[in-house]
N, C-alpha and C positions, 0 to 999 in steps of 0.2 A: 472242693474234689470230693468225691465219694468213693469209697471203695467197696469190694463185694468179695469175700471168701466163701469158698465152697470146696467140699471134699470131691466133686466129680469136676470142676472146672478149675482151670488156673485163675490166680488172682486178676481181679479187674478193677481198673482205676478209671474214673471219669471227670474233666475238667470241662465244664461248661463256658462258652462265650468267652474264650482265649483271644478270639479276632476282634478287633475293635470295629471294622468295617461290615463285616458279615452280618445278615440277620439272624442267623443262627449258626454257631460253631460248636463243636465238640472235639475234644482229644480225648481219644481212647489208648490207654495202655492194658491190653489183654495178654498176660503172660509176657512174652518177649515180643509182640507184636505192638507196634505203635502206628497209630492213625490218623491223621488229622483231616477234621471232616468241617466243611463249610456247607451253608445254606444260603443262596442269594436269591433274590426276588427280581425278575427282569418284567418290564412292561409290554411284553409280546407274546406270541405263541408259534407254534410250528405252522408251516403252510396248511396242513389239513384241518386246522382248527380255525384259520381265519373265517370270519363272518360268523362264527358261534359264541356263546356265552360261557363257553368252559375254558379252563386253565389247563395247565399240562405241570408236569413234573419229569425232569430226566436227570440221569447219575451218569458221572464221569469218574470211573475208577482207574487209578493209575498207581504203579509202583514207581519209585524213586531212584534213581541209577544205582546206588548201594543198600536198596532195601533187602536184598538177598546177598549170597554169599560170593556171588560174580557180579561185575557191573552190568548194568541192563542200559541198553541205547534208549535213549529219550525218544518217546514217540514220534515228533516233529522231524528227528533225523533217521528213522526206520524207512527204508525201502519197501517193506512189506508190513502193513499193519500188524501190531500185536492182537491176534485175534483171543486171546485168553482175557485181555482186558476189556476188549469189545464184549466178549460172552458175559463176564461178570457185570459189567457196565449195565447191560440189558436185562440181566436178574435183578439187579437192586431196584432198577427203575420200575420194572413191573411191580416186584414187590410192595415199593413205597407208594406207587399209585394205587395199589389196593386197599393202602391204609387212609387215604384222604378223599373226601369228597370234592372233585375237581370243579364242579359247578359253582363252588363258593369263592373261588379265584378267577374269575372271568378276564381273558385277555392279560394272564400272567404267566410266567412260567419259574418255577422253583428249582433251581439247580441244585443238586447236591453233588459236592467234588469231593472225593474220599482219596486222599494222598497217602499212600503206604510208605511210611518214613523206615519201617524195619518190619521184616516180615519172618514170621516163625510158624506157620500153619495156622489157617482158618482166619485168613485175611478179610475173606469175604462175609464171614460172619462177624467178627469185628465192625467191617465196615457198614455192616446192617444196623447193629446197636447203634452205633454213633450216627449213622445216616438218619435213623428214627427220629432219635433225639434231637438231632440239629433240624430236622423237619418240624418237629412241635415247637422249639424255640422260635423258628421264621414265623409259624402260625400265630404264637403270641406277641410277636412285633406287629403283625397285620392288625390283631385284635386290638393294640393298643392305637392303632391308626383308624379305628372303627369301621374295619371291612366287615366284621361279622361281631357276633356277641358269643356265641359259643365256639370253641375250637373244633373245626371240621374233621375231626379224627372220626373214620368209622371204627377202627379196633387198633389195639396195639400190637405190634409184632415181633418176633425174635427168633432167632434159630442157634442151632448147635451142629457142630461138626462131630464125626464119628468115625472110627475105624473098627474093622474086624481083623484080628491077627490071631492064628492058630484057634479060631472058635471063639477067642475071648473080645467083648467089646470095650472100647476105651473111648471115652468122649473128650472132645478139645484136645486132640492130640497135636503136639507139635511137630515140627519139621521132619524131625529124625523118624519119629513113631510113624508120620504119615508116608514118608518114603518107602518104609518096608511094610506096608500094610497090604492084607490079602484083599480088603474090601473098602472102599472109601465112600462116606457118605455125608450129605448136609440133609438137616431137616429143619423147615421153617414152619411155624405155625402161628397163629393169632390169638388174641385175649379170649375168644370164644372156643378154645380148643380144637380148631379147626385147621387142618392141612393145607398150606399155600404153596408148598413146593418140597419134592422128595428128588435130591440130585444125588447119583452116585452109580457105582459100577465096580465089577470084581476085575482086580489086577491079575488074574490069571486063575485063583481059586474059587470055582461058584459058590453061592451062600443059598440057604433055604428062604422061603418064605416066612417060615417061624422065626428065623433069625432076624430077619428085617422087621417082622412085628414086635419083636424084643426090644430093638433098637428104638422103635417109635414109642413104644410104651414108657420106655425110660427118658426118652427125649421129652416127651409131654410135660412130664414133672420137672426137669430141668429149664424147659422153656417157659413154663409157666413162673418159676422162681425168677428167671430173667427178666420177664414182664413186670413182676413186683418190684424189681431194682430198676428199671426204666421209669416206673411211676414214682419211686421214691427220688430219683435224679431229677426230673422233670419239676418235681413239687419242692424242691429245695430253695427256690426263691418265691417271693410273693406272686401271686397271680396280677397282672397289669390291668 
């Protein structure tokens, strides 16, 4: 297990390969968030990729019934789909597909399953961190089976959540802070210091372009630090 302490972020603990069956797995404790992540490799692709030599990556994000302060109905028992979980799944899938060269895994799909066991603000960011590391561990498994020589990662990715409250910027807010925010933001970048996603909006109090740029500037330093942490976690065991 590796731990990260930072003045800007809540404490992060990462435990790799906790699942004996999955090709990659990561247990994430980020503040009071707990996310169990697995990466599974299937020998098939979606219909739109049949007949091609390209692979695929997809994410399923979900919150377990008592991840939050009130019990959530399991997805399979819902009459109306949980659109929030669908939206986050698509976001994480899009981001992680950015990170991998899918032509190196032809006719295969890598499934990243992010199960939130306990939620306290920033679960999609914690899932992204765990998802990227689990993906990398799964690619190590494929490399050990001689599918390729070099890990086919385009770049590392990570993100950070932020709020603006009374003109003050707070990074990595917990649920209570997030609930009362004037502005809620998520910033995701890659190891080339380029933006992959900016999500967010006002909760009733408009904010200036200058304040957004201030958030992005600070987020850049925090995300760079998180990517260094990812590399440390990934390199904690011998390369196969």
